[in-house]
N, C-alpha and C positions, 0 to 999 in steps of 0.2 A: 721237547716235543716228542710224544711217543709215536711210534710207527703204527698206522692203522692196519697193517698187514700182519705183523708178527708181535706187536705190542712192546717192542724194544724201546727203551727210553733214550737211546743215543742216535740222534739223526743229525745230519749236517746240512747247512744251507748251501745250495748250488748257485742260486740266482735270486736277486731281489729287485722288484720293480714297483714303482708307484702305479696304482690304478687310476687312469685319467678321470673317470666320472666321479670318483669319491676320494675320501681321505683314507684309503686303504693301501696297504703294502702287500703285494703278491710275492710269496716266497716259494721257490721250487726247492724241495728237500729230498734227501736221499738217506735211506736207513743204512746205518753202518753195519747192522747185523745181516739183513736179507737183501740189501742193495735195491730194493723197490724204491720208486720215485713217486712223490705225491706233491700236491700244491696246498698251501695254506694261505689264508688271508688274515691280515692283522689289522685291527681297528683300534683307534684310540678311544678309550672309554672315559669320558669326563662326566663328573657328577654335576647335574644342574641343581640350583637351589630349589627348595620347596616353595610352593606358592601359597600365599595367605589370601584367601578369598574375602569378599566383602563382609560375609557373615562370621569371619574369624576362623573358619575351618581351614586347616592346612592340608595340602595334597601335593602329589608329584606333578611336575610340569607335563602337560599333555600337548605334544606337537599336533596330534589329530584334532584336538579342540580348536587350536589356533588355525589350522588348515581349514576346518569346517567353517569357522567364522569368516575367514578371508574368501572362501569360495562362495559363500552366500552373498558377501558384499560385492564381488565382481561378476555375479551372475548376469549374463547377457551383455557384458562389457568387453571391450577389446584388450583385456589384460591376459597375458600368457600365463600358463601354468608354471613356466620357468621363472617368471617374475615372482609368483607366489612362493615358490621354493626358495628363491633368493631372500625374500622378506623373512621367511621362517628361519633360514640360516642366520640372518642378521640378528633376529630376536634372540636366538640361542647364543650367539656370540656375545651379545649385550648381557645376557643372564650370567654367562661364565665370567665375563670381564667385571661384573659388579662386585665380585668377591664376597657377596653376601651368602649366608646360609638360607635365608628366606627373603622372598621378594613379593610385594603386594601385587595382586592381579590388576589393580588400577594402574600401576606403573607399566605393566606389560601392555595393557589396553592403550595407554598413551603412546607407547613406542609403536604399536601397530598403526594407530591413527596417523602418526608422523609419517610413516612409510606410505600409507595409502594416500595421504595428502599430496605426496610427490608423484604418485603413480596415476591416480584417477580420482577426480573430485567427486564424481557420483558415488563411486565405491566408498570413498571417505565418508560422505554424508550418510550412506546406508549403514556403515559400520557404527558411526557415531550415534545414529538414531537408536540402535539397539543397546550399544554400550552405555550411553548416557541416559537411556530410558526416556526418550522424548515422549511427552504426554499429549502434545497438540501441534498444530501447524505452526504456531508461533515459534516453537523451539526449532523447527526445521528452518524457518525464515531467518532466525537469528544466526544459525550456523552457516547458512548460505550467504548471508550478508557479511559474515566474517571472512568467508572465502573470497568474496568479491572485493573487499577492501584490501586484502593481502596481495591481490594481483596488482 
């Protein structure tokens, strides 16, 4: 690590701590050359698989797109933002654990619906209606009937 004060390349770590809110390590460092102290934060950078969309186009995983879809589904529902962040984190863990280089968007959509099904049934039906492209009331009825029979 180079020193931000004198650009020396030799620094030593004085203290390391885990940051409570995230998966970061906070390190206090001291420059061997000028003795200035500074803090660095270390993050694990894991590569997520590429997403294969329904039309065959491949793209990077977008946490923001998942968050947007979830926020729309839970709109005016009593689901906390913390719960949404937990769902997103779980989806990302599942993507990493898959070990695949590419994952279909349909698989991700199914994972999201599984999570919403456990959290809020109305949000689940809202998400499913967009994700599965419900064309009429009968499709809603069918999904609601599935929910009622699972109870």
